[in-house]
Biotite code that builds the C-alpha atoms (Angstrom):
import biotite.structure as struc

atoms = struc.array([
    struc.Atom([0.150, 0.180, 0.286], chain_id="A", res_id=1, res_name="MET", atom_name="CA", element="C"),
    struc.Atom([1.968, 3.643, -1.441], chain_id="A", res_id=2, res_name="PRO", atom_name="CA", element="C"),
    struc.Atom([2.885, 5.526, 2.081], chain_id="A", res_id=3, res_name="GLU", atom_name="CA", element="C"),
    struc.Atom([0.298, 7.993, 3.404], chain_id="A", res_id=4, res_name="LEU", atom_name="CA", element="C"),
    struc.Atom([1.957, 11.771, 3.184], chain_id="A", res_id=5, res_name="GLU", atom_name="CA", element="C"),
    struc.Atom([0.586, 15.187, 3.644], chain_id="A", res_id=6, res_name="ASP", atom_name="CA", element="C"),
    struc.Atom([3.027, 17.085, 1.412], chain_id="A", res_id=7, res_name="THR", atom_name="CA", element="C"),
    struc.Atom([4.073, 20.946, 1.354], chain_id="A", res_id=8, res_name="ARG", atom_name="CA", element="C"),
    struc.Atom([5.102, 22.746, -1.008], chain_id="A", res_id=9, res_name="HIS", atom_name="CA", element="C"),
    struc.Atom([6.859, 26.222, -0.391], chain_id="A", res_id=10, res_name="PRO", atom_name="CA", element="C"),
    struc.Atom([4.753, 27.277, -3.175], chain_id="A", res_id=11, res_name="ARG", atom_name="CA", element="C"),
    struc.Atom([1.464, 26.391, -1.144], chain_id="A", res_id=12, res_name="ALA", atom_name="CA", element="C"),
    struc.Atom([0.703, 29.265, 0.930], chain_id="A", res_id=13, res_name="GLU", atom_name="CA", element="C"),
    struc.Atom([-2.970, 31.149, -0.543], chain_id="A", res_id=14, res_name="ALA", atom_name="CA", element="C"),
    struc.Atom([-2.474, 33.858, -2.820], chain_id="A", res_id=15, res_name="ARG", atom_name="CA", element="C"),
    struc.Atom([-3.774, 35.433, -5.683], chain_id="A", res_id=16, res_name="PRO", atom_name="CA", element="C"),
    struc.Atom([-3.983, 32.485, -8.376], chain_id="A", res_id=17, res_name="ALA", atom_name="CA", element="C"),
    struc.Atom([-3.540, 35.642, -11.633], chain_id="A", res_id=18, res_name="VAL", atom_name="CA", element="C"),
    struc.Atom([0.205, 35.875, -10.969], chain_id="A", res_id=19, res_name="THR", atom_name="CA", element="C"),
    struc.Atom([2.370, 38.729, -13.276], chain_id="A", res_id=20, res_name="GLY", atom_name="CA", element="C"),
    struc.Atom([3.759, 35.545, -14.587], chain_id="A", res_id=21, res_name="TYR", atom_name="CA", element="C"),
    struc.Atom([0.451, 34.533, -16.251], chain_id="A", res_id=22, res_name="ALA", atom_name="CA", element="C"),
    struc.Atom([0.190, 37.553, -17.703], chain_id="A", res_id=23, res_name="ARG", atom_name="CA", element="C"),
    struc.Atom([2.980, 36.933, -19.827], chain_id="A", res_id=24, res_name="VAL", atom_name="CA", element="C"),
    struc.Atom([3.574, 33.157, -19.960], chain_id="A", res_id=25, res_name="ILE", atom_name="CA", element="C"),
    struc.Atom([-0.530, 32.804, -20.998], chain_id="A", res_id=26, res_name="ALA", atom_name="CA", element="C"),
    struc.Atom([-0.621, 35.284, -24.267], chain_id="A", res_id=27, res_name="PRO", atom_name="CA", element="C"),
    struc.Atom([2.634, 33.533, -25.810], chain_id="A", res_id=28, res_name="LEU", atom_name="CA", element="C"),
    struc.Atom([1.242, 30.344, -24.671], chain_id="A", res_id=29, res_name="ALA", atom_name="CA", element="C"),
    struc.Atom([-1.441, 31.341, -27.438], chain_id="A", res_id=30, res_name="ARG", atom_name="CA", element="C"),
    struc.Atom([1.057, 32.638, -30.313], chain_id="A", res_id=31, res_name="LEU", atom_name="CA", element="C"),
    struc.Atom([2.709, 29.488, -29.629], chain_id="A", res_id=32, res_name="ILE", atom_name="CA", element="C"),
    struc.Atom([-0.038, 26.969, -29.742], chain_id="A", res_id=33, res_name="LEU", atom_name="CA", element="C"),
    struc.Atom([-2.015, 28.895, -32.518], chain_id="A", res_id=34, res_name="THR", atom_name="CA", element="C"),
    struc.Atom([1.704, 29.009, -34.906], chain_id="A", res_id=35, res_name="VAL", atom_name="CA", element="C"),
    struc.Atom([1.713, 25.430, -34.764], chain_id="A", res_id=36, res_name="LEU", atom_name="CA", element="C"),
    struc.Atom([-2.203, 24.108, -34.372], chain_id="A", res_id=37, res_name="CYS", atom_name="CA", element="C"),
    struc.Atom([-5.426, 24.116, -35.282], chain_id="A", res_id=38, res_name="ARG", atom_name="CA", element="C"),
    struc.Atom([-7.091, 24.530, -33.202], chain_id="A", res_id=39, res_name="ILE", atom_name="CA", element="C"),
    struc.Atom([-11.062, 24.383, -32.402], chain_id="A", res_id=40, res_name="ASP", atom_name="CA", element="C"),
    struc.Atom([-12.039, 26.158, -29.550], chain_id="A", res_id=41, res_name="ARG", atom_name="CA", element="C"),
    struc.Atom([-15.847, 27.337, -29.838], chain_id="A", res_id=42, res_name="SER", atom_name="CA", element="C"),
    struc.Atom([-17.094, 25.341, -26.927], chain_id="A", res_id=43, res_name="GLN", atom_name="CA", element="C"),
    struc.Atom([-14.503, 26.825, -24.540], chain_id="A", res_id=44, res_name="LEU", atom_name="CA", element="C"),
    struc.Atom([-17.309, 29.376, -24.005], chain_id="A", res_id=45, res_name="ASP", atom_name="CA", element="C"),
    struc.Atom([-19.253, 27.113, -22.731], chain_id="A", res_id=46, res_name="LEU", atom_name="CA", element="C"),
    struc.Atom([-17.329, 26.715, -19.789], chain_id="A", res_id=47, res_name="ILE", atom_name="CA", element="C"),
    struc.Atom([-18.305, 28.480, -16.295], chain_id="A", res_id=48, res_name="PRO", atom_name="CA", element="C"),
    struc.Atom([-16.432, 31.882, -16.301], chain_id="A", res_id=49, res_name="LYS", atom_name="CA", element="C"),
    struc.Atom([-16.418, 31.536, -12.710], chain_id="A", res_id=50, res_name="LYS", atom_name="CA", element="C"),
    struc.Atom([-16.101, 28.503, -9.961], chain_id="A", res_id=51, res_name="GLY", atom_name="CA", element="C"),
    struc.Atom([-16.466, 26.990, -7.998], chain_id="A", res_id=52, res_name="PRO", atom_name="CA", element="C"),
    struc.Atom([-16.787, 23.974, -9.967], chain_id="A", res_id=53, res_name="PHE", atom_name="CA", element="C"),
    struc.Atom([-14.749, 20.906, -10.804], chain_id="A", res_id=54, res_name="ILE", atom_name="CA", element="C"),
    struc.Atom([-13.289, 20.863, -14.641], chain_id="A", res_id=55, res_name="LEU", atom_name="CA", element="C"),
    struc.Atom([-12.279, 17.182, -15.801], chain_id="A", res_id=56, res_name="VAL", atom_name="CA", element="C"),
    struc.Atom([-10.222, 16.567, -19.056], chain_id="A", res_id=57, res_name="THR", atom_name="CA", element="C"),
    struc.Atom([-9.048, 13.624, -20.783], chain_id="A", res_id=58, res_name="ASN", atom_name="CA", element="C"),
    struc.Atom([-5.351, 13.080, -20.533], chain_id="A", res_id=59, res_name="HIS", atom_name="CA", element="C"),
    struc.Atom([-3.463, 12.764, -23.764], chain_id="A", res_id=60, res_name="ILE", atom_name="CA", element="C"),
    struc.Atom([-0.264, 14.328, -23.081], chain_id="A", res_id=61, res_name="ASN", atom_name="CA", element="C"),
    struc.Atom([1.372, 17.830, -22.366], chain_id="A", res_id=62, res_name="PHE", atom_name="CA", element="C"),
    struc.Atom([-0.359, 19.844, -24.665], chain_id="A", res_id=63, res_name="LEU", atom_name="CA", element="C"),
    struc.Atom([-4.207, 20.243, -23.074], chain_id="A", res_id=64, res_name="GLU", atom_name="CA", element="C"),
    struc.Atom([-2.530, 21.623, -20.006], chain_id="A", res_id=65, res_name="ALA", atom_name="CA", element="C"),
    struc.Atom([-1.158, 24.827, -22.006], chain_id="A", res_id=66, res_name="PRO", atom_name="CA", element="C"),
    struc.Atom([-4.159, 24.565, -24.321], chain_id="A", res_id=67, res_name="LEU", atom_name="CA", element="C"),
    struc.Atom([-6.606, 24.758, -21.290], chain_id="A", res_id=68, res_name="LEU", atom_name="CA", element="C"),
    struc.Atom([-4.735, 27.549, -18.909], chain_id="A", res_id=69, res_name="TYR", atom_name="CA", element="C"),
    struc.Atom([-4.090, 29.891, -22.233], chain_id="A", res_id=70, res_name="ALA", atom_name="CA", element="C"),
    struc.Atom([-7.024, 30.214, -23.840], chain_id="A", res_id=71, res_name="PHE", atom_name="CA", element="C"),
    struc.Atom([-8.896, 30.194, -20.675], chain_id="A", res_id=72, res_name="LEU", atom_name="CA", element="C"),
    struc.Atom([-6.948, 33.255, -19.415], chain_id="A", res_id=73, res_name="TYR", atom_name="CA", element="C"),
    struc.Atom([-7.862, 34.887, -17.276], chain_id="A", res_id=74, res_name="PRO", atom_name="CA", element="C"),
    struc.Atom([-10.174, 32.656, -15.325], chain_id="A", res_id=75, res_name="ARG", atom_name="CA", element="C"),
    struc.Atom([-9.115, 31.256, -12.350], chain_id="A", res_id=76, res_name="ASP", atom_name="CA", element="C"),
    struc.Atom([-7.920, 27.445, -12.731], chain_id="A", res_id=77, res_name="ILE", atom_name="CA", element="C"),
    struc.Atom([-5.949, 25.799, -10.761], chain_id="A", res_id=78, res_name="ALA", atom_name="CA", element="C"),
    struc.Atom([-4.230, 22.356, -11.749], chain_id="A", res_id=79, res_name="GLY", atom_name="CA", element="C"),
    struc.Atom([-2.297, 19.295, -10.326], chain_id="A", res_id=80, res_name="PHE", atom_name="CA", element="C"),
    struc.Atom([1.196, 18.924, -11.480], chain_id="A", res_id=81, res_name="ALA", atom_name="CA", element="C"),
    struc.Atom([4.006, 15.961, -10.332], chain_id="A", res_id=82, res_name="LYS", atom_name="CA", element="C"),
    struc.Atom([6.390, 17.720, -7.467], chain_id="A", res_id=83, res_name="ALA", atom_name="CA", element="C"),
    struc.Atom([9.380, 17.142, -9.376], chain_id="A", res_id=84, res_name="GLU", atom_name="CA", element="C"),
    struc.Atom([7.723, 19.946, -11.069], chain_id="A", res_id=85, res_name="THR", atom_name="CA", element="C"),
    struc.Atom([8.849, 22.994, -9.550], chain_id="A", res_id=86, res_name="TRP", atom_name="CA", element="C"),
    struc.Atom([12.403, 21.381, -9.975], chain_id="A", res_id=87, res_name="ARG", atom_name="CA", element="C"),
    struc.Atom([12.481, 21.786, -13.749], chain_id="A", res_id=88, res_name="VAL", atom_name="CA", element="C"),
    struc.Atom([13.337, 25.488, -14.971], chain_id="A", res_id=89, res_name="PRO", atom_name="CA", element="C"),
    struc.Atom([10.644, 26.166, -17.751], chain_id="A", res_id=90, res_name="VAL", atom_name="CA", element="C"),
    struc.Atom([8.083, 23.853, -16.005], chain_id="A", res_id=91, res_name="LEU", atom_name="CA", element="C"),
    struc.Atom([8.343, 25.024, -12.614], chain_id="A", res_id=92, res_name="GLY", atom_name="CA", element="C"),
    struc.Atom([8.083, 28.606, -14.358], chain_id="A", res_id=93, res_name="LEU", atom_name="CA", element="C"),
    struc.Atom([4.949, 27.305, -15.622], chain_id="A", res_id=94, res_name="LEU", atom_name="CA", element="C"),
    struc.Atom([3.542, 25.516, -12.539], chain_id="A", res_id=95, res_name="ALA", atom_name="CA", element="C"),
    struc.Atom([3.986, 28.324, -10.173], chain_id="A", res_id=96, res_name="ARG", atom_name="CA", element="C"),
    struc.Atom([2.810, 31.568, -13.333], chain_id="A", res_id=97, res_name="ALA", atom_name="CA", element="C"),
    struc.Atom([-0.414, 29.250, -13.395], chain_id="A", res_id=98, res_name="TRP", atom_name="CA", element="C"),
    struc.Atom([-1.257, 28.161, -9.284], chain_id="A", res_id=99, res_name="ASP", atom_name="CA", element="C"),
    struc.Atom([-0.708, 24.501, -10.229], chain_id="A", res_id=100, res_name="CYS", atom_name="CA", element="C"),
    struc.Atom([-1.046, 22.140, -6.675], chain_id="A", res_id=101, res_name="VAL", atom_name="CA", element="C"),
    struc.Atom([1.718, 19.306, -6.437], chain_id="A", res_id=102, res_name="PRO", atom_name="CA", element="C"),
    struc.Atom([1.774, 15.503, -6.439], chain_id="A", res_id=103, res_name="VAL", atom_name="CA", element="C"),
    struc.Atom([3.805, 13.063, -4.888], chain_id="A", res_id=104, res_name="VAL", atom_name="CA", element="C"),
    struc.Atom([3.700, 10.133, -7.138], chain_id="A", res_id=105, res_name="ARG", atom_name="CA", element="C"),
    struc.Atom([3.990, 6.753, -5.580], chain_id="A", res_id=106, res_name="GLY", atom_name="CA", element="C"),
    struc.Atom([1.289, 7.842, -2.573], chain_id="A", res_id=107, res_name="ALA", atom_name="CA", element="C"),
    struc.Atom([-2.133, 8.871, -1.125], chain_id="A", res_id=108, res_name="ILE", atom_name="CA", element="C"),
    struc.Atom([-1.104, 12.694, -0.582], chain_id="A", res_id=109, res_name="ASP", atom_name="CA", element="C"),
    struc.Atom([-3.391, 14.652, 1.844], chain_id="A", res_id=110, res_name="MET", atom_name="CA", element="C"),
    struc.Atom([-1.380, 17.712, 1.104], chain_id="A", res_id=111, res_name="GLY", atom_name="CA", element="C"),
    struc.Atom([-3.073, 17.893, -2.412], chain_id="A", res_id=112, res_name="SER", atom_name="CA", element="C"),
    struc.Atom([-5.910, 16.912, -1.756], chain_id="A", res_id=113, res_name="MET", atom_name="CA", element="C"),
    struc.Atom([-6.138, 19.500, 1.132], chain_id="A", res_id=114, res_name="ARG", atom_name="CA", element="C"),
    struc.Atom([-4.974, 21.811, -0.737], chain_id="A", res_id=115, res_name="GLN", atom_name="CA", element="C"),
    struc.Atom([-7.479, 21.021, -4.228], chain_id="A", res_id=116, res_name="ALA", atom_name="CA", element="C"),
    struc.Atom([-10.353, 21.831, -1.714], chain_id="A", res_id=117, res_name="LEU", atom_name="CA", element="C"),
    struc.Atom([-8.733, 25.166, -0.378], chain_id="A", res_id=118, res_name="GLU", atom_name="CA", element="C"),
    struc.Atom([-8.750, 25.944, -3.799], chain_id="A", res_id=119, res_name="ALA", atom_name="CA", element="C"),
    struc.Atom([-12.702, 24.762, -4.258], chain_id="A", res_id=120, res_name="LEU", atom_name="CA", element="C"),
    struc.Atom([-13.037, 27.030, -1.406], chain_id="A", res_id=121, res_name="GLN", atom_name="CA", element="C"),
    struc.Atom([-11.880, 29.974, -2.521], chain_id="A", res_id=122, res_name="ARG", atom_name="CA", element="C"),
    struc.Atom([-14.370, 29.778, -5.277], chain_id="A", res_id=123, res_name="GLY", atom_name="CA", element="C"),
    struc.Atom([-11.302, 28.652, -8.237], chain_id="A", res_id=124, res_name="ARG", atom_name="CA", element="C"),
    struc.Atom([-11.622, 26.690, -10.657], chain_id="A", res_id=125, res_name="ILE", atom_name="CA", element="C"),
    struc.Atom([-10.318, 22.938, -10.631], chain_id="A", res_id=126, res_name="LEU", atom_name="CA", element="C"),
    struc.Atom([-8.765, 20.999, -13.385], chain_id="A", res_id=127, res_name="ASN", atom_name="CA", element="C"),
    struc.Atom([-8.337, 17.130, -12.485], chain_id="A", res_id=128, res_name="VAL", atom_name="CA", element="C"),
    struc.Atom([-6.970, 14.526, -14.991], chain_id="A", res_id=129, res_name="MET", atom_name="CA", element="C"),
    struc.Atom([-8.919, 11.547, -13.860], chain_id="A", res_id=130, res_name="PRO", atom_name="CA", element="C"),
    struc.Atom([-7.347, 8.846, -15.970], chain_id="A", res_id=131, res_name="GLU", atom_name="CA", element="C"),
    struc.Atom([-4.060, 9.859, -13.673], chain_id="A", res_id=132, res_name="GLY", atom_name="CA", element="C"),
    struc.Atom([-1.473, 9.548, -16.721], chain_id="A", res_id=133, res_name="THR", atom_name="CA", element="C"),
    struc.Atom([-1.411, 9.846, -21.000], chain_id="A", res_id=134, res_name="ARG", atom_name="CA", element="C"),
    struc.Atom([-2.531, 7.793, -23.145], chain_id="A", res_id=135, res_name="SER", atom_name="CA", element="C"),
    struc.Atom([-0.501, 9.192, -26.064], chain_id="A", res_id=136, res_name="HIS", atom_name="CA", element="C"),
    struc.Atom([-3.263, 7.134, -28.566], chain_id="A", res_id=137, res_name="ASP", atom_name="CA", element="C"),
    struc.Atom([-6.506, 9.197, -27.332], chain_id="A", res_id=138, res_name="GLY", atom_name="CA", element="C"),
    struc.Atom([-7.986, 7.182, -26.838], chain_id="A", res_id=139, res_name="ARG", atom_name="CA", element="C"),
    struc.Atom([-9.825, 7.243, -22.722], chain_id="A", res_id=140, res_name="LEU", atom_name="CA", element="C"),
    struc.Atom([-8.435, 4.763, -20.150], chain_id="A", res_id=141, res_name="GLY", atom_name="CA", element="C"),
    struc.Atom([-9.248, 3.858, -17.020], chain_id="A", res_id=142, res_name="ARG", atom_name="CA", element="C"),
    struc.Atom([-10.839, 6.973, -15.059], chain_id="A", res_id=143, res_name="GLY", atom_name="CA", element="C"),
    struc.Atom([-9.477, 6.920, -10.788], chain_id="A", res_id=144, res_name="GLN", atom_name="CA", element="C"),
    struc.Atom([-11.492, 7.487, -8.199], chain_id="A", res_id=145, res_name="GLU", atom_name="CA", element="C"),
    struc.Atom([-10.087, 10.445, -6.367], chain_id="A", res_id=146, res_name="GLY", atom_name="CA", element="C"),
    struc.Atom([-11.987, 12.712, -8.395], chain_id="A", res_id=147, res_name="VAL", atom_name="CA", element="C"),
    struc.Atom([-15.014, 11.425, -6.960], chain_id="A", res_id=148, res_name="VAL", atom_name="CA", element="C"),
    struc.Atom([-13.486, 11.663, -3.358], chain_id="A", res_id=149, res_name="ALA", atom_name="CA", element="C"),
    struc.Atom([-13.737, 15.603, -3.880], chain_id="A", res_id=150, res_name="MET", atom_name="CA", element="C"),
    struc.Atom([-16.528, 16.265, -5.756], chain_id="A", res_id=151, res_name="ALA", atom_name="CA", element="C"),
    struc.Atom([-18.453, 14.757, -3.224], chain_id="A", res_id=152, res_name="TRP", atom_name="CA", element="C"),
    struc.Atom([-16.484, 16.464, -0.313], chain_id="A", res_id=153, res_name="ARG", atom_name="CA", element="C"),
    struc.Atom([-16.034, 19.372, -1.730], chain_id="A", res_id=154, res_name="ALA", atom_name="CA", element="C"),
    struc.Atom([-20.472, 19.770, -3.056], chain_id="A", res_id=155, res_name="GLY", atom_name="CA", element="C"),
    struc.Atom([-19.466, 20.932, -5.845], chain_id="A", res_id=156, res_name="VAL", atom_name="CA", element="C"),
    struc.Atom([-20.094, 20.275, -10.260], chain_id="A", res_id=157, res_name="PRO", atom_name="CA", element="C"),
    struc.Atom([-18.296, 19.448, -12.819], chain_id="A", res_id=158, res_name="LEU", atom_name="CA", element="C"),
    struc.Atom([-17.494, 20.650, -15.945], chain_id="A", res_id=159, res_name="VAL", atom_name="CA", element="C"),
    struc.Atom([-16.680, 17.647, -18.774], chain_id="A", res_id=160, res_name="PRO", atom_name="CA", element="C"),
    struc.Atom([-14.035, 18.640, -21.381], chain_id="A", res_id=161, res_name="VAL", atom_name="CA", element="C"),
    struc.Atom([-13.419, 16.323, -24.445], chain_id="A", res_id=162, res_name="ALA", atom_name="CA", element="C"),
    struc.Atom([-10.124, 16.980, -27.095], chain_id="A", res_id=163, res_name="HIS", atom_name="CA", element="C"),
    struc.Atom([-9.101, 15.282, -29.400], chain_id="A", res_id=164, res_name="PHE", atom_name="CA", element="C"),
    struc.Atom([-6.282, 15.717, -32.422], chain_id="A", res_id=165, res_name="GLY", atom_name="CA", element="C"),
    struc.Atom([-3.610, 16.318, -29.947], chain_id="A", res_id=166, res_name="GLY", atom_name="CA", element="C"),
    struc.Atom([-1.629, 12.828, -30.706], chain_id="A", res_id=167, res_name="GLU", atom_name="CA", element="C"),
    struc.Atom([-0.223, 13.762, -33.791], chain_id="A", res_id=168, res_name="SER", atom_name="CA", element="C"),
    struc.Atom([1.201, 16.732, -32.907], chain_id="A", res_id=169, res_name="PHE", atom_name="CA", element="C"),
    struc.Atom([4.929, 15.453, -32.718], chain_id="A", res_id=170, res_name="TRP", atom_name="CA", element="C"),
    struc.Atom([4.873, 13.281, -35.785], chain_id="A", res_id=171, res_name="ARG", atom_name="CA", element="C"),
    struc.Atom([3.381, 16.346, -37.565], chain_id="A", res_id=172, res_name="ASN", atom_name="CA", element="C"),
    struc.Atom([5.989, 18.694, -35.777], chain_id="A", res_id=173, res_name="PHE", atom_name="CA", element="C"),
    struc.Atom([8.254, 16.626, -36.936], chain_id="A", res_id=174, res_name="LYS", atom_name="CA", element="C"),
    struc.Atom([6.690, 16.734, -40.918], chain_id="A", res_id=175, res_name="ARG", atom_name="CA", element="C"),
    struc.Atom([6.466, 20.641, -40.420], chain_id="A", res_id=176, res_name="GLY", atom_name="CA", element="C"),
    struc.Atom([2.712, 20.316, -40.212], chain_id="A", res_id=177, res_name="ARG", atom_name="CA", element="C"),
    struc.Atom([0.120, 22.124, -37.606], chain_id="A", res_id=178, res_name="ARG", atom_name="CA", element="C"),
    struc.Atom([-1.894, 20.058, -35.902], chain_id="A", res_id=179, res_name="THR", atom_name="CA", element="C"),
    struc.Atom([-5.322, 19.970, -36.025], chain_id="A", res_id=180, res_name="SER", atom_name="CA", element="C"),
    struc.Atom([-7.158, 19.865, -32.146], chain_id="A", res_id=181, res_name="VAL", atom_name="CA", element="C"),
    struc.Atom([-10.897, 19.630, -31.434], chain_id="A", res_id=182, res_name="SER", atom_name="CA", element="C"),
    struc.Atom([-12.186, 20.537, -28.114], chain_id="A", res_id=183, res_name="VAL", atom_name="CA", element="C"),
    struc.Atom([-15.943, 19.366, -26.887], chain_id="A", res_id=184, res_name="ARG", atom_name="CA", element="C"),
    struc.Atom([-17.116, 20.863, -23.417], chain_id="A", res_id=185, res_name="VAL", atom_name="CA", element="C"),
    struc.Atom([-20.042, 19.295, -22.381], chain_id="A", res_id=186, res_name="GLY", atom_name="CA", element="C"),
    struc.Atom([-23.185, 19.883, -19.854], chain_id="A", res_id=187, res_name="ALA", atom_name="CA", element="C"),
    struc.Atom([-22.288, 20.924, -16.304], chain_id="A", res_id=188, res_name="PRO", atom_name="CA", element="C"),
    struc.Atom([-23.755, 17.431, -13.605], chain_id="A", res_id=189, res_name="PHE", atom_name="CA", element="C"),
    struc.Atom([-23.689, 16.199, -10.034], chain_id="A", res_id=190, res_name="ARG", atom_name="CA", element="C"),
    struc.Atom([-22.437, 13.598, -8.922], chain_id="A", res_id=191, res_name="LEU", atom_name="CA", element="C"),
    struc.Atom([-24.891, 11.682, -6.597], chain_id="A", res_id=192, res_name="ARG", atom_name="CA", element="C"),
    struc.Atom([-24.271, 11.086, -2.922], chain_id="A", res_id=193, res_name="LYS", atom_name="CA", element="C"),
    struc.Atom([-23.802, 7.175, -2.056], chain_id="A", res_id=194, res_name="PRO", atom_name="CA", element="C"),
    struc.Atom([-26.489, 5.474, 0.010], chain_id="A", res_id=195, res_name="GLU", atom_name="CA", element="C"),
    struc.Atom([-25.284, 4.856, 3.375], chain_id="A", res_id=196, res_name="PRO", atom_name="CA", element="C"),
    struc.Atom([-22.443, 0.849, 3.477], chain_id="A", res_id=197, res_name="GLY", atom_name="CA", element="C"),
    struc.Atom([-22.269, 1.765, -0.398], chain_id="A", res_id=198, res_name="ARG", atom_name="CA", element="C"),
    struc.Atom([-19.444, 4.072, -0.637], chain_id="A", res_id=199, res_name="ALA", atom_name="CA", element="C"),
    struc.Atom([-17.387, 1.532, -2.479], chain_id="A", res_id=200, res_name="LYS", atom_name="CA", element="C"),
    struc.Atom([-19.364, 1.053, -4.847], chain_id="A", res_id=201, res_name="THR", atom_name="CA", element="C"),
    struc.Atom([-20.342, 4.260, -5.336], chain_id="A", res_id=202, res_name="ALA", atom_name="CA", element="C"),
    struc.Atom([-16.666, 5.476, -6.046], chain_id="A", res_id=203, res_name="ARG", atom_name="CA", element="C"),
    struc.Atom([-16.771, 3.071, -9.144], chain_id="A", res_id=204, res_name="ALA", atom_name="CA", element="C"),
    struc.Atom([-20.040, 4.174, -10.891], chain_id="A", res_id=205, res_name="GLU", atom_name="CA", element="C"),
    struc.Atom([-19.675, 7.640, -9.898], chain_id="A", res_id=206, res_name="ALA", atom_name="CA", element="C"),
    struc.Atom([-15.507, 7.636, -11.630], chain_id="A", res_id=207, res_name="ALA", atom_name="CA", element="C"),
    struc.Atom([-17.562, 5.785, -14.879], chain_id="A", res_id=208, res_name="ASP", atom_name="CA", element="C"),
    struc.Atom([-20.148, 8.297, -14.869], chain_id="A", res_id=209, res_name="GLU", atom_name="CA", element="C"),
    struc.Atom([-17.511, 10.819, -15.472], chain_id="A", res_id=210, res_name="ILE", atom_name="CA", element="C"),
    struc.Atom([-15.473, 9.139, -18.110], chain_id="A", res_id=211, res_name="MET", atom_name="CA", element="C"),
    struc.Atom([-19.132, 7.969, -19.836], chain_id="A", res_id=212, res_name="LEU", atom_name="CA", element="C"),
    struc.Atom([-19.675, 11.953, -19.935], chain_id="A", res_id=213, res_name="ARG", atom_name="CA", element="C"),
    struc.Atom([-16.232, 12.297, -21.804], chain_id="A", res_id=214, res_name="LEU", atom_name="CA", element="C"),
    struc.Atom([-16.737, 9.362, -23.592], chain_id="A", res_id=215, res_name="ALA", atom_name="CA", element="C"),
    struc.Atom([-20.151, 10.652, -25.236], chain_id="A", res_id=216, res_name="GLU", atom_name="CA", element="C"),
    struc.Atom([-18.491, 14.059, -26.162], chain_id="A", res_id=217, res_name="LEU", atom_name="CA", element="C"),
    struc.Atom([-15.328, 11.743, -28.402], chain_id="A", res_id=218, res_name="LEU", atom_name="CA", element="C"),
    struc.Atom([-15.811, 9.934, -31.897], chain_id="A", res_id=219, res_name="PRO", atom_name="CA", element="C"),
    struc.Atom([-16.258, 6.824, -31.416], chain_id="A", res_id=220, res_name="PRO", atom_name="CA", element="C"),
    struc.Atom([-13.154, 6.023, -32.188], chain_id="A", res_id=221, res_name="GLU", atom_name="CA", element="C"),
    struc.Atom([-11.362, 8.189, -29.010], chain_id="A", res_id=222, res_name="TYR", atom_name="CA", element="C"),
    struc.Atom([-13.618, 6.174, -26.159], chain_id="A", res_id=223, res_name="ARG", atom_name="CA", element="C"),
    struc.Atom([-11.467, 3.154, -25.613], chain_id="A", res_id=224, res_name="GLY", atom_name="CA", element="C"),
    struc.Atom([-12.240, 1.486, -22.584], chain_id="A", res_id=225, res_name="GLU", atom_name="CA", element="C"),
    struc.Atom([-16.360, 2.906, -22.764], chain_id="A", res_id=226, res_name="TYR", atom_name="CA", element="C"),
    struc.Atom([-16.572, 2.286, -26.518], chain_id="A", res_id=227, res_name="ARG", atom_name="CA", element="C"),
    struc.Atom([-19.204, 0.089, -26.407], chain_id="A", res_id=228, res_name="ASN", atom_name="CA", element="C"),
    struc.Atom([-21.130, 1.515, -23.020], chain_id="A", res_id=229, res_name="ARG", atom_name="CA", element="C"),
    struc.Atom([-22.946, 3.930, -24.880], chain_id="A", res_id=230, res_name="GLU", atom_name="CA", element="C"),
    struc.Atom([-26.271, 2.089, -23.100], chain_id="A", res_id=231, res_name="ALA", atom_name="CA", element="C"),
    struc.Atom([-24.801, 2.418, -19.480], chain_id="A", res_id=232, res_name="VAL", atom_name="CA", element="C"),
    struc.Atom([-24.520, 6.165, -20.334], chain_id="A", res_id=233, res_name="TYR", atom_name="CA", element="C"),
    struc.Atom([-28.492, 6.410, -21.633], chain_id="A", res_id=234, res_name="ARG", atom_name="CA", element="C"),
    struc.Atom([-29.107, 5.516, -18.277], chain_id="A", res_id=235, res_name="GLN", atom_name="CA", element="C"),
    struc.Atom([-27.387, 7.638, -15.838], chain_id="A", res_id=236, res_name="LEU", atom_name="CA", element="C"),
    struc.Atom([-29.283, 11.004, -14.526], chain_id="A", res_id=237, res_name="THR", atom_name="CA", element="C"),
    struc.Atom([-29.841, 13.817, -16.914], chain_id="A", res_id=238, res_name="PRO", atom_name="CA", element="C"),
    struc.Atom([-28.129, 16.974, -15.303], chain_id="A", res_id=239, res_name="ALA", atom_name="CA", element="C"),
])
């Protein structure tokens, strides 16, 4: 069983999330992404302007984090990054600019959970990628249950945002081609609280609900683990 840790990072003290770094980095990142990619981001306007809510997204590669942060700026978004990111010069700067929550890999990191809940309590938007790891090929992997616990404890809605096309970025980059990326936004929804004695089963069902709502936004070939589960999705309680 992984070690239980209560992580503190020097960055973790409460402070304004929209820093001077972000004011410079966001437009620069938008420019770079626009040069390298052809992004259909028309649905980003469907994302609420203010929190608190949890923004759940699929995790393909490095591309989605700067894309979301850059094009949603100046919305107040918090996200997660592995703790060692702060020791890498450029990535550490980005993590500080976007006020990310550090996560210790291989541990049940109660410190990161606490900081995430504090961000929601301050009315921020919390970006979570439930798969927990990159797919690289764009197909959905199995969703993890950590986001369920956060949503239950915070009592906030979730907004699903799915994207596809970015899996071809490095191949296109090597060939001098722009990458087409599409972003789709679903309706906000809330997870039902578990009935007494059903917390474990309810966590698994809620994690599946989150991933199925993401799957609904993706073309069938990107649905991966959830491709043949549309019938299950149709049984979910409407938002």
